[in-house]
Kinemage of the C-alpha trace (Angstrom):
@kinemage 1
@onewidth
@group {chain A} dominant
@subgroup {mainchain}
@vectorlist {calphas} color= white
{ca met a 1} P -36.857 -12.926 -113.777
{ca lys a 2} L -39.214 -14.483 -116.336
{ca ile a 3} L -40.048 -18.151 -115.771
{ca thr a 4} L -39.216 -20.105 -118.941
{ca asn a 5} L -40.344 -23.518 -117.790
{ca val a 6} L -42.780 -24.882 -115.211
{ca his a 7} L -43.772 -28.375 -114.175
{ca ala a 8} L -46.780 -29.687 -112.286
{ca gln a 9} L -46.106 -31.185 -108.843
{ca arg a 10} L -47.462 -34.683 -108.277
{ca ile a 11} L -49.374 -34.832 -104.993
{ca gly a 12} L -51.608 -37.969 -105.213
{ca pro a 13} L -53.591 -39.800 -104.041
{ca thr a 14} L -53.814 -42.486 -106.721
{ca leu a 15} L -56.991 -44.285 -107.782
{ca thr a 16} L -56.631 -47.808 -109.219
{ca pro a 17} L -59.313 -50.057 -110.734
{ca asp a 18} L -61.564 -51.635 -108.106
{ca arg a 19} L -62.731 -55.073 -109.257
{ca ser a 20} L -65.011 -55.481 -106.233
{ca arg a 21} L -67.453 -52.868 -107.531
{ca val a 22} L -69.879 -54.860 -109.689
{ca leu a 23} L -73.070 -54.169 -111.560
{ca met a 24} L -75.903 -56.625 -112.145
{ca arg a 25} L -76.354 -56.601 -115.925
{ca pro a 26} L -78.686 -58.459 -118.273
{ca phe a 27} L -77.283 -61.734 -119.621
{ca tyr a 28} L -78.494 -62.761 -123.073
{ca pro a 29} L -78.260 -66.435 -124.146
{ca ser a 30} L -76.996 -66.977 -127.689
{ca ser a 31} L -80.468 -67.735 -129.090
{ca asp a 32} L -84.146 -67.418 -128.244
{ca asp a 33} L -84.518 -71.198 -128.348
{ca ile a 34} L -81.880 -71.609 -125.648
{ca ala a 35} L -83.556 -68.883 -123.587
{ca arg a 36} L -86.915 -70.699 -123.798
{ca arg a 37} L -85.299 -73.956 -122.765
{ca ile a 38} L -83.693 -72.280 -119.724
{ca val a 39} L -87.086 -70.952 -118.654
{ca ala a 40} L -88.735 -74.392 -119.164
{ca arg a 41} L -86.109 -76.083 -116.984
{ca val a 42} L -86.809 -73.642 -114.121
{ca leu a 43} L -90.537 -73.974 -114.553
{ca ala a 44} L -90.182 -77.742 -114.185
{ca leu a 45} L -88.556 -77.469 -110.757
{ca ser a 46} L -90.587 -78.199 -107.603
{ca asp a 47} L -91.451 -75.360 -105.260
{ca glu a 48} L -89.010 -76.827 -102.753
{ca asp a 49} L -86.129 -76.824 -105.276
{ca val a 50} L -87.012 -73.219 -106.306
{ca ala a 51} L -86.919 -72.072 -102.671
{ca arg a 52} L -83.594 -73.827 -102.021
{ca leu a 53} L -81.867 -72.589 -105.220
{ca leu a 54} L -83.110 -69.019 -104.739
{ca ser a 55} L -81.842 -69.064 -101.159
{ca gln a 56} L -78.421 -70.125 -102.439
{ca val a 57} L -78.332 -67.360 -105.018
{ca leu a 58} L -79.406 -64.654 -102.543
{ca gly a 59} L -76.992 -65.923 -99.914
{ca glu a 60} L -74.104 -65.688 -102.387
{ca phe a 61} L -74.882 -62.303 -103.915
{ca glu a 62} L -76.923 -60.193 -101.449
{ca asn a 63} L -73.781 -58.782 -99.842
{ca arg a 64} L -72.548 -57.588 -103.249
{ca his a 65} L -75.688 -55.654 -104.334
{ca glu a 66} L -78.617 -53.830 -102.863
{ca gln a 67} L -82.153 -55.259 -103.302
{ca val a 68} L -80.897 -58.345 -105.118
{ca glu a 69} L -84.244 -60.211 -105.225
{ca gln a 70} L -86.078 -57.177 -106.617
{ca leu a 71} L -83.470 -56.719 -109.314
{ca leu a 72} L -83.894 -60.383 -110.324
{ca arg a 73} L -87.672 -59.998 -110.500
{ca asn a 74} L -87.225 -56.863 -112.635
{ca arg a 75} L -85.063 -58.947 -114.968
{ca phe a 76} L -87.764 -61.626 -115.130
{ca ala a 77} L -90.207 -58.951 -116.323
{ca gln a 78} L -87.865 -58.368 -119.270
{ca val a 79} L -87.781 -62.040 -120.264
{ca arg a 80} L -91.408 -62.994 -119.405
{ca his a 81} L -92.166 -63.467 -123.100
{ca tyr a 82} L -90.074 -66.648 -123.074
{ca leu a 83} L -92.638 -68.446 -120.818
{ca gly a 84} L -94.910 -69.295 -123.685
{ca glu a 85} L -97.861 -69.835 -121.267
{ca ala a 86} L -100.382 -67.499 -119.706
{ca trp a 87} L -99.788 -68.533 -116.108
{ca glu a 88} L -98.020 -66.407 -113.492
{ca pro a 89} L -95.033 -67.991 -111.606
{ca ser a 90} L -94.654 -67.275 -107.930
{ca pro a 91} L -92.472 -64.292 -106.929
{ca glu a 92} L -89.738 -66.746 -105.887
{ca arg a 93} L -89.761 -68.572 -109.209
{ca gln a 94} L -89.748 -65.198 -111.045
{ca ala a 95} L -86.599 -64.151 -109.169
{ca leu a 96} L -84.938 -67.518 -109.903
{ca ile a 97} L -85.729 -67.252 -113.600
{ca gly a 98} L -84.339 -63.705 -113.544
{ca ser a 99} L -81.096 -64.971 -112.032
{ca tyr a 100} L -80.419 -67.100 -115.107
{ca phe a 101} L -80.610 -64.023 -117.307
{ca thr a 102} L -78.378 -61.869 -115.144
{ca his a 103} L -74.636 -61.635 -114.679
{ca glu a 104} L -72.195 -59.441 -112.814
{ca tyr a 105} L -70.059 -56.915 -114.712
{ca ser a 106} L -67.113 -55.112 -113.121
{ca pro a 107} L -67.021 -51.734 -114.884
{ca glu a 108} L -63.632 -50.771 -113.396
{ca ser a 109} L -61.906 -54.150 -113.660
{ca ala a 110} L -59.357 -53.106 -116.373
{ca ala a 111} L -58.781 -49.364 -115.958
{ca leu a 112} L -59.933 -46.216 -114.172
{ca phe a 113} L -58.625 -43.208 -116.104
{ca asn a 114} L -59.139 -40.007 -118.100
{ca pro a 115} L -60.642 -37.963 -115.245
{ca ser a 116} L -62.434 -34.619 -115.276
{ca ile a 117} L -63.257 -32.546 -112.221
{ca val a 118} L -65.914 -29.979 -111.351
{ca pro a 119} L -67.109 -28.243 -108.159
{ca his a 120} L -69.728 -30.267 -106.321
{ca pro a 121} L -73.249 -28.738 -106.238
{ca asp a 122} L -73.143 -29.047 -102.395
{ca gln a 123} L -70.428 -26.921 -100.765
{ca thr a 124} L -71.925 -26.917 -97.216
{ca gly a 125} L -70.121 -27.905 -94.059
{ca leu a 126} L -66.538 -27.419 -95.316
{ca pro a 127} L -63.597 -25.824 -93.547
{ca thr a 128} L -62.635 -22.337 -94.622
{ca gly a 129} L -60.870 -22.355 -97.985
{ca ala a 130} L -61.836 -25.937 -98.873
{ca leu a 131} L -63.755 -27.000 -101.995
{ca arg a 132} L -65.766 -30.182 -102.514
{ca phe a 133} L -65.517 -31.666 -105.988
{ca ile a 134} L -66.972 -34.421 -108.201
{ca leu a 135} L -64.448 -36.479 -110.194
{ca ser a 136} L -65.722 -38.288 -113.264
{ca leu a 137} L -63.660 -41.181 -114.651
{ca arg a 138} L -63.639 -43.452 -117.629
{ca ala a 139} L -64.037 -46.964 -116.289
{ca thr a 140} L -63.150 -49.863 -118.541
{ca gly a 141} L -64.124 -53.512 -118.007
{ca glu a 142} L -64.488 -56.825 -119.837
{ca gly a 143} L -64.636 -56.390 -123.589
{ca his a 144} L -63.012 -52.998 -123.338
{ca ile a 145} L -66.405 -51.421 -122.691
{ca ser a 146} L -66.134 -47.933 -121.134
{ca ser a 147} L -68.626 -46.262 -118.828
{ca ile a 148} L -68.661 -43.172 -116.581
{ca thr a 149} L -68.098 -43.643 -112.880
{ca phe a 150} L -67.697 -41.038 -110.150
{ca arg a 151} L -65.725 -40.222 -106.989
{ca thr a 152} L -66.034 -37.233 -104.629
{ca gly a 153} L -63.479 -35.466 -102.536
{ca thr a 154} L -62.226 -32.092 -101.223
{ca val a 155} L -59.376 -29.760 -101.936
{ca ser a 156} L -58.118 -28.115 -98.702
{ca ala a 157} L -57.033 -24.504 -98.361
{ca gln a 158} L -53.479 -25.844 -98.686
{ca his a 159} L -54.439 -27.562 -101.981
{ca arg a 160} L -54.282 -31.112 -100.590
{ca ile a 161} L -56.637 -33.766 -102.016
{ca thr a 162} L -58.803 -35.956 -99.819
{ca leu a 163} L -61.013 -38.526 -101.525
{ca thr a 164} L -64.224 -39.807 -99.976
{ca pro a 165} L -64.222 -43.608 -99.714
{ca pro a 166} L -66.591 -44.906 -102.410
{ca val a 167} L -69.764 -46.814 -101.473
{ca pro a 168} L -69.105 -50.526 -102.193
{ca phe a 169} L -72.371 -51.054 -104.067
{ca val a 170} L -72.747 -49.627 -107.600
{ca thr a 171} L -75.947 -49.044 -109.520
{ca glu a 172} L -77.243 -47.995 -112.922
{ca pro a 173} L -79.940 -45.392 -113.444
{ca glu a 174} L -83.478 -46.085 -114.570
{ca arg a 175} L -84.396 -44.938 -118.074
{ca val a 176} L -87.114 -42.261 -118.095
{ca pro a 177} L -89.863 -44.247 -119.844
{ca asn a 178} L -91.588 -41.520 -121.893
{ca pro a 179} L -89.122 -38.593 -122.443
{ca ala a 180} L -90.228 -35.293 -123.915
{ca tyr a 181} L -88.966 -33.719 -127.097
{ca glu a 182} L -89.172 -30.295 -128.738
{ca lys a 183} L -90.511 -30.634 -132.260
{ca ala a 184} L -88.432 -27.802 -133.701
{ca leu a 185} L -85.207 -29.204 -132.287
{ca phe a 186} L -86.102 -32.759 -133.279
{ca gly a 187} L -86.891 -31.706 -136.817
{ca arg a 188} L -83.640 -29.794 -137.130
{ca lys a 189} L -81.657 -32.809 -135.918
{ca leu a 190} L -83.398 -34.993 -138.532
{ca gln a 191} L -82.515 -32.523 -141.232
{ca glu a 192} L -78.860 -32.255 -140.095
{ca ala a 193} L -78.659 -36.090 -140.031
{ca gly a 194} L -79.929 -36.271 -143.635
{ca val a 195} L -83.098 -38.169 -142.696
{ca gln a 196} L -85.653 -35.485 -143.557
{ca asn a 197} L -88.106 -36.427 -146.385
{ca asp a 198} L -91.888 -36.197 -147.132
{ca phe a 199} L -92.662 -38.979 -144.722
{ca cys a 200} L -90.797 -37.202 -141.937
{ca gln a 201} L -92.604 -33.973 -142.719
{ca arg a 202} L -95.990 -35.660 -142.446
{ca val a 203} L -95.014 -37.259 -139.117
{ca leu a 204} L -93.714 -33.959 -137.686
{ca gly a 205} L -96.858 -32.194 -138.904
{ca gln a 206} L -99.001 -34.370 -136.700
{ca leu a 207} L -96.941 -33.902 -133.538
{ca pro a 208} L -97.495 -31.103 -130.989
{ca glu a 209} L -94.734 -28.528 -130.397
{ca ala a 210} L -93.722 -30.576 -127.268
{ca phe a 211} L -94.313 -34.319 -127.652
{ca ile a 212} L -93.439 -37.463 -125.778
{ca leu a 213} L -92.146 -40.786 -127.068
{ca asp a 214} L -95.609 -42.402 -126.993
{ca asp a 215} L -96.901 -39.635 -129.296
{ca leu a 216} L -94.096 -40.385 -131.725
{ca tyr a 217} L -94.779 -44.149 -131.697
{ca arg a 218} L -98.526 -43.535 -132.271
{ca val a 219} L -98.076 -41.165 -135.203
{ca leu a 220} L -95.314 -43.239 -136.812
{ca ala a 221} L -97.538 -46.363 -136.738
{ca ala a 222} L -100.574 -44.532 -138.125
{ca glu a 223} L -98.572 -42.785 -140.888
{ca arg a 224} L -96.837 -45.988 -141.901
{ca arg a 225} L -100.271 -47.684 -142.288
{ca gln a 226} L -101.247 -44.887 -144.631
{ca thr a 227} L -98.098 -45.396 -146.775
{ca asp a 228} L -97.446 -47.957 -149.474
{ca pro a 229} L -95.992 -51.070 -147.770
{ca ala a 230} L -93.382 -51.312 -150.545
{ca asp a 231} L -92.141 -47.753 -149.917
{ca thr a 232} L -88.529 -48.285 -148.724
{ca thr a 233} L -87.981 -44.596 -148.211
{ca ala a 234} L -90.666 -44.657 -145.553
{ca asp a 235} L -88.980 -47.614 -143.843
{ca arg a 236} L -85.675 -45.704 -143.819
{ca ala a 237} L -87.373 -42.678 -142.403
{ca val a 238} L -89.000 -44.692 -139.614
{ca arg a 239} L -85.604 -46.216 -138.671
{ca gly a 240} L -83.934 -42.797 -138.740
{ca ile a 241} L -86.613 -41.178 -136.598
{ca leu a 242} L -86.559 -43.969 -134.026
{ca leu a 243} L -82.780 -44.000 -133.918
{ca leu a 244} L -82.762 -40.258 -133.216
{ca ala a 245} L -85.446 -40.543 -130.568
{ca glu a 246} L -83.729 -43.485 -128.801
{ca ser a 247} L -80.349 -41.712 -128.910
{ca asn a 248} L -81.782 -38.666 -127.098
{ca tyr a 249} L -82.887 -40.084 -123.783
{ca glu a 250} L -83.009 -39.360 -120.058
{ca val a 251} L -82.046 -41.411 -117.037
{ca his a 252} L -82.328 -40.849 -113.292
{ca phe a 253} L -80.792 -42.361 -110.214
{ca ser a 254} L -82.496 -42.960 -106.915
{ca pro a 255} L -82.174 -39.906 -104.648
{ca asp a 256} L -81.088 -42.338 -101.908
{ca ser a 257} L -77.977 -43.340 -103.894
{ca arg a 258} L -74.592 -41.789 -103.364
{ca ile a 259} L -72.657 -40.191 -106.253
{ca thr a 260} L -69.919 -42.829 -105.912
{ca gln a 261} L -72.533 -45.584 -106.467
{ca arg a 262} L -73.661 -44.189 -109.840
{ca val a 263} L -72.469 -45.623 -113.108
{ca leu a 264} L -73.528 -44.438 -116.599
{ca phe a 265} L -73.228 -47.573 -118.683
{ca pro a 266} L -73.663 -47.706 -122.509
{ca ser a 267} L -77.279 -48.282 -123.422
{ca thr a 268} L -77.757 -47.296 -127.105
{ca ala a 269} L -76.447 -48.669 -130.388
{ca ser a 270} L -74.108 -45.666 -130.970
{ca gln a 271} L -72.361 -46.179 -127.622
{ca arg a 272} L -72.553 -49.981 -127.242
{ca asn a 273} L -68.764 -50.247 -126.896
{ca gly a 274} L -68.196 -47.199 -124.794
{ca ile a 275} L -69.013 -43.850 -123.289
{ca glu a 276} L -65.515 -42.441 -123.465
{ca asp a 277} L -63.540 -39.453 -122.104
{ca ala a 278} L -66.309 -37.326 -120.662
{ca arg a 279} L -65.228 -33.678 -120.277
{ca phe a 280} L -67.496 -32.216 -117.579
{ca val a 281} L -67.868 -28.505 -117.191
{ca arg a 282} L -69.951 -26.330 -114.887
{ca phe a 283} L -71.715 -24.041 -117.352
{ca gln a 284} L -73.189 -20.664 -116.393
{ca asn a 285} L -76.424 -19.968 -118.292
{ca asp a 286} L -77.552 -16.484 -119.373
{ca asp a 287} L -79.806 -16.154 -116.307
{ca gly a 288} L -77.008 -17.045 -113.915
{ca ser a 289} L -78.150 -20.599 -113.234
{ca leu a 290} L -75.705 -23.461 -113.543
{ca thr a 291} L -75.850 -26.676 -115.630
{ca tyr a 292} L -73.260 -29.407 -115.736
{ca tyr a 293} L -72.483 -30.471 -119.307
{ca ala a 294} L -70.114 -33.131 -120.540
{ca thr a 295} L -69.022 -33.789 -124.084
{ca tyr a 296} L -68.132 -37.440 -124.524
{ca thr a 297} L -67.230 -39.839 -127.301
{ca ala a 298} L -69.766 -42.534 -128.161
{ca tyr a 299} L -68.190 -45.640 -129.634
{ca asp a 300} L -70.054 -48.486 -131.266
{ca gly a 301} L -67.023 -50.652 -132.004
{ca lys a 302} L -66.275 -49.008 -135.368
{ca ile a 303} L -67.330 -45.353 -135.323
{ca thr a 304} L -66.577 -42.642 -132.776
{ca leu a 305} L -69.112 -39.819 -132.466
{ca pro a 306} L -69.036 -36.805 -130.097
{ca gln a 307} L -72.218 -36.450 -127.972
{ca leu a 308} L -73.489 -34.322 -125.101
{ca leu a 309} L -74.501 -35.119 -121.566
{ca glu a 310} L -76.468 -32.720 -119.348
{ca thr a 311} L -77.343 -32.750 -115.636
{ca pro a 312} L -78.384 -30.186 -113.072
{ca asp a 313} L -77.553 -32.356 -110.062
{ca phe a 314} L -75.788 -35.645 -111.040
{ca leu a 315} L -79.066 -37.445 -110.300
{ca his a 316} L -80.910 -36.762 -113.584
{ca phe a 317} L -79.022 -36.969 -116.842
{ca lys a 318} L -79.996 -36.177 -120.442
{ca phe a 319} L -78.105 -37.810 -123.319
{ca asn a 320} L -78.255 -35.616 -126.404
{ca thr a 321} L -76.980 -36.092 -129.932
{ca leu a 322} L -74.781 -33.397 -131.416
{ca asn a 323} L -75.317 -32.477 -135.080
{ca gly a 324} L -73.613 -30.602 -137.850
{ca pro a 325} L -70.586 -31.108 -140.102
{ca ala a 326} L -68.183 -30.106 -137.326
{ca val a 327} L -69.344 -32.965 -135.056
{ca gln a 328} L -66.631 -35.485 -135.715
{ca asn a 329} L -63.492 -37.092 -134.375
{ca lys a 330} L -62.877 -36.812 -130.605
{ca gly a 331} L -62.243 -34.325 -127.878
{ca met a 332} L -64.898 -31.653 -128.116
{ca ala a 333} L -64.700 -29.342 -125.051
{ca leu a 334} L -67.292 -26.664 -124.187
{ca phe a 335} L -66.364 -23.266 -122.777
{ca pro a 336} L -67.992 -22.684 -119.376
{ca arg a 337} L -70.165 -19.773 -120.579
{ca lys a 338} L -71.236 -18.087 -123.788
{ca ile a 339} L -68.789 -15.689 -125.452
{ca asn a 340} L -70.284 -12.636 -127.215
{ca gly a 341} L -73.708 -14.387 -127.095
{ca his a 342} L -72.548 -17.681 -128.627
{ca tyr a 343} L -71.595 -21.102 -127.330
{ca ala a 344} L -67.947 -21.863 -127.929
{ca met a 345} L -66.296 -25.263 -128.344
{ca leu a 346} L -62.795 -26.633 -128.863
{ca ser a 347} L -62.484 -29.645 -131.121
{ca arg a 348} L -60.126 -31.708 -133.230
{ca gln a 349} L -61.426 -32.463 -136.726
{ca asp a 350} L -58.342 -33.879 -138.418
{ca asp a 351} L -56.566 -35.952 -135.771
{ca glu a 352} L -53.766 -33.387 -135.667
{ca asn a 353} L -54.783 -29.766 -134.802
{ca ile a 354} L -56.916 -27.939 -132.270
{ca leu a 355} L -59.912 -26.035 -133.695
{ca leu a 356} L -62.404 -23.542 -132.342
{ca met a 357} L -66.068 -23.119 -133.316
{ca phe a 358} L -69.079 -21.039 -132.221
{ca ser a 359} L -72.814 -21.783 -132.368
{ca asp a 360} L -76.141 -20.215 -131.478
{ca asn a 361} L -77.419 -23.626 -130.368
{ca ile a 362} L -75.500 -26.062 -128.231
{ca his a 363} L -76.760 -29.025 -130.240
{ca phe a 364} L -75.459 -27.869 -133.663
{ca trp a 365} L -71.895 -27.159 -134.790
{ca gln a 366} L -71.133 -26.059 -138.304
{ca lys a 367} L -67.810 -24.386 -139.037
{ca pro a 368} L -64.540 -24.941 -137.127
{ca asp a 369} L -61.495 -22.695 -137.577
{ca leu a 370} L -57.907 -23.678 -136.966
{ca leu a 371} L -56.678 -22.502 -133.597
{ca leu a 372} L -53.417 -24.277 -132.899
{ca ser a 373} L -51.067 -26.699 -134.686
{ca pro a 374} L -48.174 -28.833 -133.449
{ca ala a 375} L -45.074 -26.730 -132.956
{ca gln a 376} L -42.776 -28.477 -130.440
{ca pro a 377} L -41.154 -31.941 -130.893
{ca trp a 378} L -43.265 -33.449 -128.035
{ca glu a 379} L -46.439 -32.665 -129.981
{ca phe a 380} L -45.332 -33.230 -133.577
{ca ile a 381} L -47.736 -36.170 -134.184
{ca lys a 382} L -50.870 -34.409 -132.943
{ca met a 383} L -52.482 -32.156 -130.397
{ca gly a 384} L -55.787 -32.075 -128.564
{ca asn a 385} L -57.460 -30.313 -125.700
{ca cys a 386} L -57.531 -31.773 -122.224
{ca gly a 387} L -60.863 -30.460 -121.071
{ca ser a 388} L -62.838 -27.260 -121.058
{ca pro a 389} L -61.084 -23.901 -120.973
{ca ile a 390} L -60.707 -22.325 -117.515
{ca glu a 391} L -61.450 -18.642 -117.095
{ca thr a 392} L -58.700 -16.590 -115.501
{ca asn a 393} L -58.040 -12.857 -115.289
{ca ala a 394} L -55.270 -13.288 -117.867
{ca gly a 395} L -57.353 -15.257 -120.415
{ca trp a 396} L -58.832 -18.667 -121.128
{ca leu a 397} L -56.397 -21.273 -119.825
{ca val a 398} L -56.535 -24.537 -121.791
{ca leu a 399} L -54.704 -27.736 -120.950
{ca ser a 400} L -53.632 -29.648 -124.009
{ca his a 401} L -52.019 -32.949 -124.878
{ca gly a 402} L -49.277 -33.553 -127.391
{ca val a 403} L -48.095 -36.820 -128.912
{ca gly a 404} L -44.405 -37.206 -129.722
{ca pro a 405} L -41.764 -39.898 -130.348
{ca leu a 406} L -42.776 -43.460 -129.537
{ca arg a 407} L -46.378 -42.128 -129.252
{ca lys a 408} L -45.600 -40.564 -125.856
{ca tyr a 409} L -48.460 -38.397 -124.524
{ca cys a 410} L -47.567 -35.250 -122.503
{ca leu a 411} L -49.642 -32.411 -121.077
{ca gly a 412} L -49.181 -28.818 -122.193
{ca ala a 413} L -51.037 -25.541 -121.851
{ca phe a 414} L -51.976 -22.438 -123.817
{ca leu a 415} L -53.851 -19.198 -123.225
{ca leu a 416} L -56.617 -17.569 -125.294
{ca asp a 417} L -57.835 -13.986 -125.180
{ca leu a 418} L -60.895 -13.630 -122.936
{ca ala a 419} L -62.893 -11.466 -125.291
{ca asp a 420} L -61.651 -13.059 -128.494
{ca pro a 421} L -60.634 -16.723 -127.950
{ca thr a 422} L -59.568 -17.012 -131.563
{ca arg a 423} L -56.384 -15.230 -130.458
{ca val a 424} L -53.726 -17.401 -128.866
{ca ile a 425} L -51.801 -15.144 -126.470
{ca gly a 426} L -49.590 -17.634 -124.683
{ca arg a 427} L -48.243 -21.206 -124.966
{ca leu a 428} L -45.880 -23.449 -123.107
{ca arg a 429} L -42.841 -24.566 -125.029
{ca glu a 430} L -42.136 -27.566 -122.749
{ca pro a 431} L -44.596 -30.118 -121.320
{ca leu a 432} L -46.318 -29.321 -118.084
{ca leu a 433} L -46.502 -32.993 -117.181
{ca ala a 434} L -44.842 -35.977 -118.818
{ca pro a 435} L -44.969 -39.680 -117.802
{ca asn a 436} L -42.266 -40.574 -115.292
{ca glu a 437} L -40.783 -44.005 -114.725
{ca ala a 438} L -43.550 -44.989 -112.286
{ca glu a 439} L -46.248 -43.966 -114.757
{ca arg a 440} L -44.951 -45.364 -118.025
{ca glu a 441} L -46.403 -48.889 -117.653
{ca gly a 442} L -50.040 -49.592 -118.053
{ca tyr a 443} L -52.798 -50.503 -120.509
{ca val a 444} L -51.373 -47.944 -123.008
{ca pro a 445} L -47.742 -47.190 -122.054
{ca asn a 446} L -46.150 -43.728 -121.904
{ca val a 447} L -49.300 -41.666 -121.511
{ca val a 448} L -50.442 -38.948 -119.127
{ca tyr a 449} L -53.867 -37.517 -119.953
{ca thr a 450} L -56.681 -35.542 -118.383
{ca cys a 451} L -60.182 -34.528 -119.397
{ca gly a 452} L -60.369 -31.429 -117.215
{ca ala a 453} L -58.763 -29.507 -114.344
{ca leu a 454} L -59.992 -27.244 -111.596
{ca leu a 455} L -58.806 -23.806 -110.443
{ca his a 456} L -58.721 -23.508 -106.656
{ca gly a 457} L -57.619 -20.024 -105.666
{ca arg a 458} L -54.401 -19.435 -107.536
{ca glu a 459} L -53.604 -23.164 -107.792
{ca leu a 460} L -54.531 -25.450 -110.702
{ca val a 461} L -55.556 -28.930 -109.598
{ca ile a 462} L -55.034 -31.512 -112.360
{ca pro a 463} L -56.393 -35.036 -112.042
{ca tyr a 464} L -54.578 -37.108 -114.620
{ca ala a 465} L -54.511 -40.660 -115.957
{ca met a 466} L -51.378 -42.786 -116.020
{ca ser a 467} L -50.931 -44.963 -119.085
{ca asp a 468} L -54.689 -45.506 -119.385
{ca tyr a 469} L -54.789 -47.543 -116.231
{ca ala a 470} L -54.992 -45.478 -113.025
{ca thr a 471} L -55.580 -41.862 -111.995
{ca ser a 472} L -53.669 -39.485 -109.723
{ca phe a 473} L -53.405 -35.734 -108.996
{ca ala a 474} L -50.982 -32.926 -109.660
{ca thr a 475} L -50.986 -29.172 -108.927
{ca val a 476} L -49.273 -26.133 -110.387
{ca ser a 477} L -49.244 -22.491 -109.398
{ca leu a 478} L -51.405 -20.508 -111.773
{ca asp a 479} L -49.122 -17.518 -111.589
{ca glu a 480} L -46.050 -19.599 -112.411
{ca leu a 481} L -47.885 -21.272 -115.241
{ca leu a 482} L -48.947 -17.954 -116.751
{ca ala a 483} L -45.453 -16.526 -116.341
{ca ala a 484} L -44.030 -19.458 -118.316
{ca met a 485} L -46.279 -18.801 -121.284
{ca glu a 486} L -44.684 -17.481 -124.510
């Protein structure tokens, strides 16, 4: 008998925000004058007072962070210009000054939600039939600032979830100080962004085919000196070039850190209010090698902009801008391999429908085509994808979300043809997962949502967020799900 309806089974466990996991973040006084006065007050202290105060600070915070004193000295190096004198304070006084320009931030204090899940690069030492995974989550803290945090765990042969206890300390990566760029790609991004002009052409003409940030700074400074100081088009070009360079950057974590320690916190102007809803996917390259990509939404407090994250190992990450007229709205999701020689991406351009687009370059997206529109009452307001498509023998399985009465979010699913994903060959009529009474209350009520699921054998493992507050897990038989498609 044909299955006409199927529901995911909730299995847990549930992840809730952990306020004890704190980052040491730069603190900025409200003005430079205040900052200079703070430094002057610390410089006026006796050596004995410095030693006593630093001892108090370290005693209070060293059990909450690793290498606290070194972190404080690193912060001093960033505010050294406020000294106003050429003398060098003692290491102890440097650390104390740094403490006045540092504060704790709890990235998970408000919410831990919108998860995606991918196989872990390391699958050694597991029982037969088990799979180790990495779970990425949107963590939200003070000021509604969102970052990416991680958990790890395993799925057993019986499809049970076990999460590895997270390391209590959390850490941010170091910025790669002098990243490399490809001139052809950089020039195309400038053109797509509408920044290209004669000044840009002259700058690019002096750069090698592969250049580093220092090369760019040097050529920009030299070319600007050669240009009329009153030329405002040159000033706009300089700002556009620097914005592009600073928005395409690399970071790396210490190899000694655990994945659960690592937090990707906003660090550029375009993402100052959030790195939101990362959709991670394990992508198979043409040569068979694997790269983990994540499309995410950068939010500056006013504008949302889809962007791309890339990592081979969850230690080293590249943040890349996406360009082209189809890069807009939210919820871009990359297919896990090329199709007919082209990258493929799901998107939502109009805050209502799901669209599909193809590209010969992962950085540029030009023309989206309508794929799916709201059809059922539970998705009448709008639809969107819930992560990258999953390849099955029956087709590309895509989890979706629909928004219905009272802005209630439910999860659905549809199926695309493997060879021609522009063809929708199956679709659920009823939600796969809807918020129950225990999940309706949270930061945003009446929402279940995910940014990606994982196929384990013939079982689909779905991490999902509950009302934009916490995260849990559900599973559903792939065969039953496919059988319920119309």
